[in-house]
N, C-alpha and C positions, 0 to 999 in steps of 0.2 A: 635459445630457445626459448618458447612462449608455454609456459605449461597450458596444458590439456582445460585447466579450468580457471583458467586467467580472464577476468573480466572485466569491461570501465562502467560504470557510470556517469549521466549527463544528461542533462535537461530536457524535458520532450521535445521537440518541437514540430510542427505542422507538417512537417514532413513523413514522421512517424507516423501520422493517421491509420493507414492502414496496417500495418503492420503493428500497430499498437491494437484496434480491434479484433486482427485477426489474435493480436496474442491473447487478449482478453476471454475473447471467446473459447481457446485453448485452454487456459490457466482453470479457468470457473470448471468448465470439463472437468478437470480433472482433480479439482478442492469441494465440487459438490453432485458429478456422477452428470451424468451427460440427458439423463431427464430433467428438461425444466429449463436449458441452457441457453440462455441470448442467443437469439441469430445473428452471423457477420453481419449482416445488415443495422439491425437494431445498434450492434456495438461501435459500427464508424458511425451512423447518427449521430450518437449520444458524443460520441468525441471529436467531431465536427462542433458540433454546438458548444461543448466547451473550449475548443481551440475559437473559435468563431464571437463568443458570444457571452461566454462565462467570466467573471472576473474575481476576483480573491482566490486564485485556488493556481495550485502548479504539480507538474507531473516531473517524477525521474526517473528515467530508466534506464533498467541495467543491457550492457550489449554484448555478445559473444568476440572471442576472437576475428572471426568473421564480419562479424555487423549484426547479428542474427540478436532484434529482440528477445532475452530470456527474462526479463523481471519490469516488473514496472511497481512504483506506491505512488497515488496520488493524493496531492494534503490540501484541505481548505480551510477556514473560519471555521471553528463549532457554533450551531444556533444557537446553543446557553441551556437546550434541553438536560441537562449533565451541568449543573451549578460547577465553578470549581477548572474548568477546564475550556480554554478559549483555538487552541488549533486541535485538527481532526485529521488522522491519517485515513482518508477515506477509501482506500483500498490498498491494498498491499499483493500482488500476485507473481509467482516465482514459477516458470517451469518447474515439472517434480525431476527432471535430471539435473535439475542447479540446487535442487535442492541441500543441504549441510555444505555450501561450500562457500558461506560467506555471502551469498548476494542478496537475501532477505535483510541481514546485519548490516550491510551497505547502506542498504536503499533507507530503513528507519533511519540510521544516523545523520543522512541526507536531510531526508523534511525533518529533523529532530534540530538539526543546525539552522537551518532555512526559517523554521520558525522564530527561534532564538536570534536569530539575525534581524529578524521584522517585527522583535520585541513581543515576541507572542511567548511565553515561557511555559506551556502545559499544551498538555497531548493527549486524547481518547480517541479508542476507534472500537467497532461495535463489529464481531466477527458470528458465525455460528458457534453457539454453546457446545457442541459436540466435535468439533474438528478437531482430531486427533494432534494437529500444527497449534494449538492453543499454549503447548505449553515454552513455542519460542517464545512469546510477548513477556511468558514472566521471565525468562531466562534474559533478555533484556532491560529487566527491572521495571515491565510493569504491573501493575496490583491490579487483581479484578474488583470490579465495582458492582454490588450487589442494588435489587433493589430494594425500596424502601422493608418490604417482607422479607429479606433477606435469600432471597434470589438471584442466579447469576443464568445472563441471558448472553452471556458472550461481550460483555463490554470489559475493556482494560482499560487501563490509566497511567500516566506517565505524570503525575505533578506540580515537578518539579526537572523539567528538562534538563539543566546544569547539571544534574546527580546521577544521569542515566549510568 
């Protein structure tokens, strides 16, 4: 018997483009509110550009038992703006109905393992400092990153991915 919260993680592929764009719109809206939510057309265009033209990135998707996409996490190389970090968890979103089911943790672990396999030992992410889900990153071993003036703007980092 398949438990109703069973899910699988796999690497995203071009054939996921439409479902990934729709998921990105929906999860962004759930996280940040409907106001200012990018359109499906914009998200589809962005994901198409990533699959067709971008390099040095990867994406994992979480699938429900019936094959629907329920979450995703995108990894890229960090641009060096914050010294001491090589990789960036560029995006991570999970449908709210799947929160607290291990999906986010599994996505972060897959991204971290991929970075380690590629010789990248650290990772950071930039989120919304007011997001009530930020404790999730701290529970996964991330530290809050503060500005030189001691302000927190939503950045989190793992300085050594082997110790998460």
